[in-house]
C-alpha positions as CSV (number, residue, x, y, z in Angstrom):
1,M,-15.9,-29.0,17.1
2,E,-13.0,-29.3,19.5
3,V,-12.3,-32.9,18.4
4,F,-12.4,-31.8,14.8
5,E,-10.0,-29.0,15.5
6,N,-7.5,-31.3,17.2
7,L,-7.7,-33.8,14.4
8,V,-7.0,-31.2,11.8
9,A,-4.1,-29.8,13.8
10,S,-2.6,-33.3,14.2
11,V,-2.8,-34.0,10.5
12,S,-1.2,-30.6,9.8
13,D,1.7,-31.4,12.1
14,V,2.4,-34.8,10.4
15,L,2.2,-33.3,6.9
16,Y,4.6,-30.4,7.5
17,S,7.1,-32.1,10.0
18,K,7.6,-35.1,7.8
19,I,5.9,-35.6,4.4
20,L,5.9,-32.1,2.9
21,L,9.3,-31.1,4.3
22,I,10.9,-33.9,2.4
23,I,8.8,-33.6,-0.8
24,L,9.2,-29.8,-1.1
25,V,12.9,-29.5,-0.4
26,A,13.8,-32.6,-2.5
27,A,11.7,-31.6,-5.5
28,G,12.9,-28.0,-5.3
29,L,16.6,-29.0,-5.2
30,Y,16.1,-31.5,-8.0
31,F,14.4,-29.0,-10.3
32,S,17.0,-26.3,-9.4
33,I,19.9,-28.5,-10.3
34,R,18.3,-29.8,-13.5
35,T,17.4,-26.3,-14.8
36,G,20.9,-25.0,-13.8
37,F,19.3,-22.8,-11.1
38,A,17.2,-21.0,-13.7
39,Q,15.4,-19.0,-11.0
40,F,18.6,-17.0,-10.5
41,R,20.4,-17.5,-13.8
42,L,17.6,-16.2,-16.0
43,F,16.3,-13.3,-14.0
44,G,16.6,-11.0,-17.0
45,A,14.6,-13.4,-19.1
46,Q,11.9,-13.3,-16.4
47,L,11.6,-9.6,-16.7
48,R,11.4,-9.8,-20.5
49,A,8.8,-12.5,-20.5
50,V,6.5,-10.4,-18.3
51,M,6.3,-7.7,-20.9
52,E,5.3,-10.0,-23.8
53,K,1.9,-9.2,-25.2
54,P,-0.5,-11.6,-27.1
55,Q,0.2,-11.5,-30.9
56,D,-3.5,-11.0,-31.7
57,G,-3.8,-8.3,-29.0
58,K,-6.9,-10.0,-27.5
59,G,-5.7,-12.9,-25.3
60,V,-4.5,-12.9,-21.7
61,S,-1.0,-11.4,-21.6
62,S,1.9,-12.7,-19.5
63,F,1.5,-9.7,-17.2
64,Q,-2.2,-10.4,-16.6
65,A,-1.5,-14.1,-15.9
66,L,1.2,-12.9,-13.5
67,M,-1.2,-10.6,-11.7
68,V,-3.9,-13.3,-11.3
69,S,-1.4,-15.8,-9.8
70,T,0.2,-13.0,-7.7
71,A,-3.3,-11.9,-6.5
72,S,-3.7,-15.4,-5.0
73,R,-0.2,-15.6,-3.7
74,V,0.0,-12.1,-2.3
75,G,-2.7,-11.9,0.2
76,T,-3.5,-11.8,3.9
77,G,-0.9,-14.5,4.5
78,N,1.8,-12.0,3.6
79,I,0.7,-9.9,6.6
80,V,-1.1,-12.1,9.1
81,G,0.7,-15.3,8.1
82,V,4.2,-13.8,8.5
83,S,3.2,-12.2,11.8
84,T,1.9,-15.6,13.1
85,A,5.2,-17.2,12.1
86,L,7.2,-14.6,13.9
87,C,5.1,-14.8,17.1
88,L,4.9,-18.6,17.3
89,G,8.0,-19.7,15.5
90,G,10.5,-16.8,16.1
91,F,12.6,-14.7,13.9
92,G,14.3,-17.7,12.4
93,S,11.2,-18.6,10.5
94,V,11.9,-15.8,8.1
95,F,15.1,-17.6,6.9
96,W,13.2,-20.8,6.2
97,M,10.5,-18.8,4.3
98,W,13.3,-17.5,2.1
99,V,14.7,-21.0,1.6
100,I,11.4,-22.6,0.7
101,A,10.7,-19.7,-1.8
102,L,14.2,-19.8,-3.5
103,I,14.2,-23.5,-3.8
104,G,10.5,-23.8,-4.5
105,S,10.6,-21.2,-7.4
106,A,12.1,-23.9,-9.5
107,S,9.0,-26.0,-8.9
108,A,6.9,-23.0,-9.9
109,F,8.9,-22.9,-13.2
110,V,8.3,-26.6,-14.0
111,E,4.5,-26.7,-13.1
112,S,3.7,-23.5,-15.0
113,T,5.7,-24.6,-18.1
114,L,3.8,-27.9,-18.1
115,A,0.5,-26.1,-17.8
116,Q,1.5,-24.1,-20.9
117,I,2.5,-27.2,-22.9
118,Y,-0.7,-29.1,-22.1
119,K,-3.1,-26.1,-22.1
120,K,-6.5,-26.4,-23.9
121,R,-8.1,-24.2,-26.5
122,G,-11.5,-22.7,-25.6
123,P,-13.9,-20.2,-27.0
124,N,-12.5,-17.4,-24.8
125,G,-8.8,-18.4,-25.2
126,S,-6.6,-21.0,-23.6
127,Y,-7.0,-22.6,-20.2
128,G,-5.4,-25.4,-18.2
129,G,-3.6,-26.4,-15.1
130,P,-2.5,-29.5,-13.2
131,A,-5.9,-31.3,-13.7
132,Y,-5.3,-31.0,-17.4
133,Y,-1.7,-32.1,-17.6
134,I,-2.5,-35.0,-15.3
135,E,-5.3,-36.1,-17.6
136,S,-3.5,-35.4,-20.9
137,A,-0.1,-36.7,-20.0
138,L,-0.9,-39.5,-17.5
139,R,-4.2,-40.5,-19.0
140,C,-5.7,-40.6,-15.5
141,R,-8.9,-38.6,-15.2
142,P,-9.8,-39.9,-11.7
143,L,-6.6,-38.5,-10.3
144,A,-7.2,-35.2,-12.2
145,I,-10.7,-35.0,-10.7
146,V,-9.3,-35.7,-7.2
147,F,-6.8,-32.8,-7.6
148,S,-9.6,-30.5,-8.9
149,V,-11.7,-31.4,-5.8
150,F,-8.7,-30.6,-3.5
151,L,-8.2,-27.3,-5.3
152,I,-11.9,-26.3,-5.0
153,L,-11.8,-27.2,-1.2
154,T,-8.5,-25.4,-0.7
155,Y,-9.2,-22.2,-2.5
156,G,-13.0,-22.0,-2.5
157,F,-13.3,-22.9,1.2
158,G,-10.0,-23.1,3.2
159,F,-8.1,-20.1,1.9
160,N,-11.2,-17.9,1.4
161,M,-12.5,-18.5,4.9
162,L,-9.1,-17.7,6.3
163,A,-8.7,-14.6,4.2
164,S,-12.1,-13.4,5.5
165,Y,-11.1,-14.1,9.1
166,N,-7.8,-12.4,8.7
167,L,-9.4,-9.3,7.2
168,Q,-12.0,-8.9,10.0
169,S,-9.4,-9.5,12.7
170,T,-7.6,-6.4,11.5
171,F,-10.6,-4.3,12.8
172,S,-10.1,-5.7,16.3
173,A,-7.8,-2.7,17.0
174,Y,-10.7,-0.2,16.7
175,S,-13.0,0.8,19.6
176,F,-16.2,0.0,17.6
177,Y,-15.2,-3.7,17.2
178,D,-17.3,-6.2,19.1
179,E,-16.1,-9.8,19.3
180,K,-19.6,-11.2,18.9
181,T,-21.1,-9.1,16.1
182,S,-18.3,-7.3,14.2
183,P,-16.8,-10.4,12.5
184,W,-20.2,-11.3,11.0
185,I,-21.0,-7.8,9.9
186,I,-17.5,-7.4,8.3
187,G,-17.8,-10.8,6.7
188,L,-21.2,-10.0,5.3
189,I,-20.0,-6.8,3.7
190,L,-17.0,-8.6,2.2
191,A,-19.2,-11.4,0.9
192,V,-21.6,-9.0,-0.8
193,I,-18.7,-7.1,-2.6
194,V,-17.1,-10.3,-3.8
195,A,-20.4,-11.7,-5.0
196,Y,-20.9,-8.5,-7.1
197,C,-17.5,-8.9,-8.7
198,L,-18.1,-12.6,-9.3
199,L,-21.3,-12.0,-11.2
200,G,-19.3,-9.9,-13.6
201,G,-17.5,-13.0,-14.9
202,G,-13.8,-14.0,-15.3
203,S,-12.8,-11.0,-17.4
204,R,-13.7,-8.6,-14.6
205,I,-11.6,-10.7,-12.1
206,I,-8.5,-10.4,-14.4
207,K,-9.0,-6.6,-14.9
208,T,-9.6,-5.9,-11.2
209,T,-6.6,-7.8,-10.0
210,S,-4.3,-6.4,-12.8
211,F,-5.2,-2.9,-11.5
212,L,-5.0,-3.5,-7.8
213,V,-2.1,-5.8,-7.2
214,P,0.7,-3.6,-8.4
215,I,-0.6,-0.6,-6.5
216,M,-1.2,-2.5,-3.3
217,G,2.2,-4.3,-3.4
218,L,4.2,-1.2,-4.2
219,A,2.6,0.9,-1.4
220,Y,3.0,-1.8,1.1
221,I,6.7,-2.3,0.3
222,L,7.4,1.4,0.4
223,V,5.8,1.8,3.9
224,A,7.8,-1.2,5.1
225,L,11.0,0.3,3.7
226,L,10.2,3.6,5.5
227,I,9.8,1.8,8.8
228,V,13.0,0.0,8.3
229,I,14.8,3.2,7.5
230,L,13.4,4.9,10.6
231,N,14.6,2.0,12.7
232,I,17.8,1.4,10.7
233,T,20.0,1.0,13.8
234,S,18.1,-2.2,14.8
235,L,18.8,-3.9,11.5
236,P,22.1,-5.6,12.4
237,S,20.5,-7.2,15.5
238,V,17.5,-8.3,13.4
239,F,19.7,-10.1,10.9
240,A,21.7,-11.7,13.8
241,A,18.4,-13.0,15.4
242,I,17.1,-14.4,12.1
243,F,20.3,-16.5,11.4
244,S,21.0,-17.5,15.0
245,Q,17.4,-18.7,15.6
246,A,17.3,-20.4,12.2
247,F,20.2,-22.6,13.1
248,D,19.4,-23.2,16.8
249,F,19.0,-26.9,16.2
250,E,18.6,-27.8,19.9
251,A,15.5,-25.6,20.1
252,I,14.3,-26.8,16.6
253,F,14.4,-30.5,17.3
254,G,13.3,-30.0,20.9
255,G,9.9,-29.0,19.7
256,F,9.8,-29.3,15.9
257,S,6.0,-28.8,15.6
258,G,6.4,-25.3,17.0
259,S,9.8,-24.5,15.6
260,C,10.9,-21.8,13.1
261,V,11.5,-24.5,10.5
262,M,7.9,-25.7,10.7
263,Y,6.4,-22.2,10.7
264,G,8.8,-21.1,7.9
265,I,7.7,-24.0,5.7
266,K,4.0,-23.7,6.5
267,R,3.7,-19.9,6.1
268,G,6.2,-19.9,3.2
269,L,4.3,-22.5,1.2
270,F,0.9,-20.9,2.1
271,S,2.2,-17.6,0.8
272,N,4.1,-18.4,-2.4
273,E,2.3,-21.6,-3.3
274,A,5.3,-22.9,-5.3
275,G,4.6,-26.6,-6.3
276,V,1.1,-26.5,-4.9
277,G,-0.5,-26.5,-8.3
278,S,-2.5,-23.3,-8.1
279,A,-0.6,-20.8,-10.3
280,P,-0.5,-23.1,-13.3
281,N,-4.2,-22.5,-13.7
282,A,-3.4,-18.8,-14.4
283,S,-0.3,-19.6,-16.4
284,A,-2.2,-21.7,-18.9
285,S,-4.4,-18.7,-19.8
286,A,-1.4,-16.6,-21.1
287,E,-1.0,-16.3,-24.9
288,I,2.7,-16.5,-25.5
289,S,5.1,-17.9,-28.1
290,H,7.0,-20.4,-25.8
291,P,5.9,-22.3,-22.7
292,A,9.2,-21.6,-20.9
293,K,8.4,-17.9,-20.8
294,Q,5.4,-18.4,-18.6
295,G,7.4,-20.7,-16.4
296,L,9.9,-17.9,-15.9
297,V,7.1,-15.4,-15.2
298,Q,5.9,-17.6,-12.3
299,V,9.4,-17.7,-10.9
300,L,9.2,-14.0,-10.7
301,S,5.8,-14.2,-8.9
302,V,7.3,-16.3,-6.2
303,F,10.1,-13.7,-5.7
304,I,7.5,-10.9,-5.5
305,D,5.5,-12.7,-3.0
306,T,8.1,-14.0,-0.5
307,I,11.3,-12.1,-1.1
308,L,9.6,-8.7,-1.4
309,V,6.2,-8.7,0.3
310,C,6.7,-11.3,3.0
311,S,10.1,-9.8,3.8
312,A,8.5,-6.4,4.0
313,T,6.2,-7.5,6.7
314,A,8.9,-9.4,8.6
315,F,11.4,-6.5,8.6
316,M,8.9,-3.8,9.5
317,C,7.7,-5.9,12.5
318,M,11.2,-7.0,13.6
319,C,12.7,-3.5,13.3
320,S,9.9,-1.8,15.3
321,G,11.2,-3.1,18.6
322,V,7.9,-4.6,19.5
323,E,8.5,-8.1,21.0
324,P,6.5,-10.9,19.3
325,T,4.4,-13.0,21.7
326,A,1.7,-15.7,21.2
327,E,-0.9,-13.2,22.4
328,L,0.0,-10.8,19.6
329,S,0.0,-13.5,16.9
330,G,-1.7,-12.3,13.7
331,A,-2.9,-8.8,12.8
332,P,-2.3,-7.4,16.4
333,Y,1.5,-7.8,16.1
334,V,1.6,-5.9,12.8
335,Q,-0.6,-3.2,14.1
336,A,1.5,-2.8,17.2
337,A,4.7,-2.6,15.1
338,L,3.2,0.1,12.8
339,T,1.7,2.1,15.7
340,K,5.0,2.3,17.5
341,T,6.8,3.7,14.5
342,L,4.0,5.6,12.6
343,G,1.5,6.4,15.3
344,G,-2.2,6.5,14.5
345,F,-1.5,6.2,10.7
346,G,-0.2,2.6,11.2
347,P,-3.4,0.8,12.0
348,I,-5.3,2.7,9.3
349,F,-2.7,1.8,6.7
350,I,-2.6,-1.9,7.7
351,T,-6.4,-2.1,7.6
352,V,-6.5,-0.6,4.0
353,A,-3.7,-3.0,3.0
354,M,-5.6,-5.9,4.4
355,I,-8.8,-5.0,2.6
356,L,-6.9,-4.9,-0.7
357,F,-4.9,-8.0,0.0
358,A,-8.0,-10.0,1.0
359,F,-10.0,-8.7,-1.9
360,T,-7.5,-9.7,-4.5
361,T,-6.8,-13.0,-2.8
362,L,-10.5,-13.9,-2.8
363,L,-11.0,-13.1,-6.5
364,G,-7.8,-14.8,-7.5
365,N,-8.7,-17.9,-5.6
366,L,-12.2,-18.1,-7.1
367,Y,-10.7,-17.7,-10.6
368,Y,-8.8,-21.0,-9.9
369,V,-12.0,-22.7,-8.7
370,D,-13.7,-21.7,-11.9
371,Q,-11.1,-23.5,-13.9
372,C,-11.4,-26.7,-11.9
373,L,-15.2,-26.7,-12.1
374,N,-14.9,-26.5,-15.9
375,H,-12.6,-29.5,-15.8
376,I,-14.8,-31.7,-13.6
377,M,-17.9,-31.0,-15.7
378,G,-16.0,-31.2,-19.0
379,K,-17.5,-27.8,-20.1
380,V,-18.3,-24.3,-18.9
381,P,-21.1,-24.8,-16.4
382,G,-24.5,-23.2,-17.1
383,K,-25.6,-19.9,-15.8
384,K,-27.9,-21.3,-13.1
385,F,-25.1,-23.6,-11.8
386,M,-22.6,-20.7,-11.7
387,L,-25.1,-18.5,-9.9
388,V,-25.7,-21.0,-7.2
389,Y,-21.9,-21.7,-6.9
390,R,-21.1,-18.0,-6.6
391,I,-23.7,-17.5,-3.9
392,I,-22.2,-20.5,-2.0
393,A,-18.7,-19.1,-2.5
394,S,-19.9,-15.8,-1.0
395,L,-21.6,-17.5,2.0
396,V,-18.3,-19.3,2.7
397,I,-16.6,-15.9,3.0
398,L,-19.2,-14.9,5.5
399,L,-18.8,-18.1,7.5
400,G,-15.0,-17.8,7.7
401,A,-15.2,-14.4,9.4
402,G,-16.7,-15.9,12.5
403,L,-14.7,-19.2,12.9
404,S,-11.6,-20.0,15.0
405,A,-8.2,-18.8,13.7
406,D,-6.4,-22.0,14.7
407,L,-9.0,-24.1,12.9
408,L,-8.9,-22.0,9.7
409,W,-5.1,-21.9,9.6
410,N,-4.7,-25.7,10.1
411,L,-7.6,-26.5,7.7
412,A,-6.0,-24.4,5.0
413,D,-2.6,-26.0,5.6
414,V,-4.0,-29.5,5.4
415,L,-6.0,-28.9,2.2
416,M,-3.1,-27.2,0.5
417,G,-0.9,-30.1,1.6
418,G,-3.3,-32.5,-0.2
419,M,-2.9,-30.6,-3.4
420,T,0.9,-30.5,-3.1
421,I,1.2,-34.3,-2.4
422,I,-0.6,-34.9,-5.7
423,N,1.0,-32.2,-7.8
424,I,4.7,-32.6,-6.9
425,P,5.1,-36.3,-7.8
426,V,3.2,-35.6,-11.1
427,I,5.5,-32.7,-12.1
428,I,8.6,-34.7,-11.1
429,Y,7.4,-37.5,-13.5
430,L,6.7,-35.0,-16.3
431,S,9.6,-32.7,-15.6
432,K,11.8,-34.0,-18.5
433,Y,9.5,-32.1,-20.9
434,A,9.9,-28.9,-18.9
435,F,13.7,-29.3,-18.9
436,R,13.7,-30.0,-22.7
437,T,11.4,-26.9,-23.2
438,L,13.9,-24.7,-21.2
439,K,16.8,-26.0,-23.2
440,N,14.9,-25.3,-26.5
441,Y,14.1,-21.8,-25.2
442,E,17.8,-21.0,-24.3
443,K,19.0,-22.5,-27.6
444,Q,16.9,-20.1,-29.6
445,R,17.9,-17.1,-27.4
446,K,21.5,-17.9,-28.1
447,E,20.8,-18.0,-31.8
448,G,19.4,-14.5,-31.5
449,V,15.9,-15.3,-32.5
450,E,12.6,-14.9,-30.6
451,P,11.9,-18.3,-29.1
452,V,8.9,-20.1,-30.8
453,F,7.9,-23.5,-29.5
454,R,6.7,-26.7,-31.4
455,S,5.9,-29.8,-29.4
456,A,8.0,-31.9,-31.9
457,D,11.0,-30.0,-30.7
458,I,11.0,-31.8,-27.4
459,D,9.6,-35.1,-28.7
460,L,6.4,-34.7,-26.8
461,P,4.5,-38.0,-27.2
462,Q,1.0,-36.6,-26.4
463,A,-1.1,-34.5,-28.8
464,T,-1.8,-30.9,-27.7
465,D,-4.3,-28.2,-28.6
466,Y,-1.4,-25.8,-29.2
467,W,2.3,-26.0,-30.3
468,N,1.7,-28.3,-33.3
């Protein structure tokens, strides 16, 4: 196991210090420039697109698709992941999280717009994602299957085991917690609850996340804002530390694998998932009049995740006055920060927040896995297959609660990196259709009409199930 852990850690360091650093920044800048920085310029359009409802009143709305993707993005990584970055990478990692989110949101626009263009028609509405635009546009089913396998491993195993571990680690602050037995007991309870929800089908997943995500996110941000206000005098020094450490190049290049840049990129990508290829699976399910609308909605999801929720965690920790250390890495640092400002209420609140964050993350992740299983098998799997799969998915959640934190973080990073290495080159190659779609959308908006899309408007060479 130690050899395996070291191997995974080495692969993770190579991916994020060289390959993904270049790919993510280069692609994000390219998409930002080609869209005229749509992630900033069209903020009002993002808000309008979220409120659009299906014309027939029955399909998945833009808001519901946003909540499913946000459920996966906004999770335990927003609490424990940010805390880990602060403790191991320093305050400067916050700046690099912001950078990767602001630049990466343009990648989120492109991948989600493409998912809408190439989405498929099914008995229960539309569906799609990277596996489908790889197969439809590139005519390369083997690559599409490889991507689907990576997604299943990443979200069904890597991310869900990590979410389970992060949740149980929150209880370590309580006296009843026992290191040998408590992780397994908590993991078992979580696995049983998730299994119950999974047996209700995809519609229950969407309804559950649509209800919980806004409540959980708003409450968390408000408490974080309260803590910042109570410690407002420390805010100038916090900002000074963020920017001074972010540009301390001597320290960064002296040990890049443990630097603020590395942790900012790792935890930023883990949290917002822009360019990874996950959110397009939710985006494709939305019933809308123009693909660019769902692209804009997913830009908003990245902002919600990183600029709001991740920043909320970062500032309430940094303003508390508790010094981050490697020993406090993870949930303990957040709990210590809240306890210092809010007393006994702090650990209770963070435990409740972690339960909700983990729960919605697990459900959102498994919704993505469902879509990729459908793709690999070419149909909706039978009831017996899905029953076995959902039992396995629940057992994985139980397993994750008792494994090593370092192994789970590195495994999740490596699997997510594999998805990104496949998805980013594909969306760069197909991005011209996303750019044409955005241009068509803005043209109609300027003409004062509600944008309606036809594939012929952008000279799309492939046949689609929609937009004809």
